[in-house]
N, C-alpha and C positions, 0 to 999 in steps of 0.2 A: 595482614589480609588473609582471610580464610579462602581456601580454594575448594571448589566443589567438583567431584568426580562421580561420574555415573558409568555404568557398564556400557551404555550406548554412546557416551560422549567420547571424543578423541581425548587422548592423554594430554594434549597440549592446551586443552580448554582451561582458561583461568578467569575467575571473576573480574579481575582487572581489565580483561578485554572489553568488559561492558561498562566501564566507568563513563564513557561518553553519553550514556543514557541519562545521567543526572542532568545534563545540560540541554536536553531536547524540550522543545515546546510540547504542549499537550497534543497538538495535531500530529507532530512529527513522531512522538512517542507511540500514539495510536497507530500510525502507519507502520512503524518499525515492527510491531507485533502482529498487526493485521496481515502484512505481506508474508509472514511466516506460518500463518494458519493454513493447514491443508485443506479445509473446506473452502476457504477463500480462493486458494490457488486452483482448486478444482473448478469452481464457478467461473473464475477468470479464463481458464483454458477453454471451457465450454462456450463462453460468450465470444464469438468472433467479433473482433473490433471492426468498426467501419470508419471511413475517413470522415472527420467532422467538417461541417460546412463553416468556413470562415466568414464572419460578418464584421466589416470595419465600420466603426462609429465615427461620427464627425470629428471627434478629438483625437482620432488615430488609434484608439484602443481596438484590438481585434478580439472578438468573441468567437469561441468555437462552439457551434451548435451541433448536437448529436442528431443524425438523421432518423434515428429510431430510438425507442425506449430499450433499456438494458434491464430487464426484469430481474436477473440474477444480481446485478449490481445494486439495484433498488433495495433488494433484500438485505444488503449490507449498509444501507443508509447512503448510498452513493448514486450519482446520476449516470455515470459510466465507469467503466474499469480504466485504471491508469495504464 
């Protein structure tokens, strides 16, 4: 296994620490890297979360409906921030 070191990375960083990435679904892989994006983090912090309105369907399924639009989240292709 090849190890990667950079001047800003901790000396304990090993490529094997990221082996789990091979087994992620596409959506989980996207989330794994999106959540580390500094622009995304900034937009998430800027967007104050609101309590979603729960709506229970006849079959017992509960939907959570946002009370407002999250424009910063929509810029990332999301309805709301997680």
